[in-house]
MARMARNU-329608 format. One record per residue (C-alpha): residue in three letters; chain; x, y, z. Coordinates in steps of 0.2 Angstrom, whole numbers, plus 5000, padded with zeros to 4 digits. Layout:
! residues N
<ALA A <X Y Z>>
...
END
This chain:
! residues 102
<UNK A <5232 5237 5081>>
<UNK A <5229 5221 5090>>
<UNK A <5229 5206 5078>>
<UNK A <5218 5190 5082>>
<UNK A <5221 5172 5077>>
<UNK A <5207 5161 5070>>
<UNK A <5209 5142 5068>>
<UNK A <5197 5130 5061>>
<UNK A <5200 5111 5061>>
<UNK A <5190 5100 5050>>
<UNK A <5188 5081 5046>>
<UNK A <5193 5079 5028>>
<UNK A <5202 5090 5015>>
<UNK A <5187 5097 5006>>
<UNK A <5181 5105 5022>>
<UNK A <5197 5114 5026>>
<UNK A <5198 5120 5007>>
<UNK A <5181 5127 5008>>
<UNK A <5184 5135 5025>>
<UNK A <5201 5143 5020>>
<UNK A <5193 5150 5004>>
<UNK A <5178 5157 5013>>
<UNK A <5189 5165 5026>>
<UNK A <5200 5174 5015>>
<UNK A <5186 5180 5004>>
<UNK A <5175 5186 5018>>
<UNK A <5187 5200 5025>>
<UNK A <5204 5207 5027>>
<UNK A <5213 5192 5034>>
<UNK A <5228 5182 5030>>
<UNK A <5230 5163 5029>>
<UNK A <5246 5160 5039>>
<UNK A <5247 5141 5041>>
<UNK A <5239 5125 5035>>
<UNK A <5243 5108 5043>>
<UNK A <5237 5091 5041>>
<UNK A <5233 5083 5058>>
<UNK A <5229 5066 5064>>
<UNK A <5215 5054 5058>>
<UNK A <5211 5064 5042>>
<UNK A <5210 5081 5051>>
<UNK A <5216 5097 5044>>
<UNK A <5219 5114 5052>>
<UNK A <5220 5131 5044>>
<UNK A <5225 5147 5054>>
<UNK A <5221 5165 5049>>
<UNK A <5227 5182 5056>>
<UNK A <5220 5199 5055>>
<UNK A <5210 5212 5065>>
<UNK A <5199 5205 5078>>
<UNK A <5182 5209 5070>>
<UNK A <5189 5203 5053>>
<UNK A <5194 5186 5060>>
<UNK A <5178 5184 5069>>
<UNK A <5168 5187 5053>>
<UNK A <5180 5176 5043>>
<UNK A <5179 5161 5055>>
<UNK A <5160 5162 5055>>
<UNK A <5161 5162 5036>>
<UNK A <5173 5147 5036>>
<UNK A <5162 5137 5048>>
<UNK A <5146 5140 5037>>
<UNK A <5156 5135 5021>>
<UNK A <5160 5118 5029>>
<UNK A <5144 5115 5037>>
<UNK A <5132 5121 5023>>
<UNK A <5142 5118 5007>>
<UNK A <5153 5103 5009>>
<UNK A <5145 5086 5007>>
<UNK A <5147 5077 5024>>
<UNK A <5158 5091 5029>>
<UNK A <5162 5091 5048>>
<UNK A <5171 5104 5059>>
<UNK A <5181 5096 5072>>
<UNK A <5186 5112 5082>>
<UNK A <5187 5131 5080>>
<UNK A <5194 5144 5091>>
<UNK A <5198 5163 5091>>
<UNK A <5212 5171 5101>>
<UNK A <5208 5190 5101>>
<UNK A <5226 5196 5105>>
<UNK A <5238 5182 5108>>
<UNK A <5254 5185 5119>>
<UNK A <5270 5188 5110>>
<UNK A <5277 5171 5117>>
<UNK A <5262 5162 5110>>
<UNK A <5265 5170 5093>>
<UNK A <5284 5166 5093>>
<UNK A <5282 5148 5098>>
<UNK A <5267 5142 5089>>
<UNK A <5265 5142 5070>>
<UNK A <5253 5157 5070>>
<UNK A <5264 5171 5064>>
<UNK A <5266 5178 5047>>
<UNK A <5279 5169 5037>>
<UNK A <5289 5176 5022>>
<UNK A <5276 5168 5010>>
<UNK A <5261 5174 5020>>
<UNK A <5267 5191 5024>>
<UNK A <5265 5197 5006>>
<UNK A <5246 5195 5008>>
<UNK A <5245 5205 5024>>
END
């Protein structure tokens, strides 16, 4: 089965918390990484089946925009079937901690 990657980047921590919570509750996806970025931005990355990742990213975007006071999405992106090289080099693969939720 092809696994997709979904990424949401927000301005401020409350937005990324809301996005991550909504994404993992909306479908069968696994949160694989969370990283603070520059200028108060935060990034969360999920993996799962393509349809599940699409639905989860939509739920995450809605959570930030509708339920977080002054919440702002900086960027979001879905990669339907990333190449093995991309998965190996970038921090988007399952880790020992995240694989138990797969």
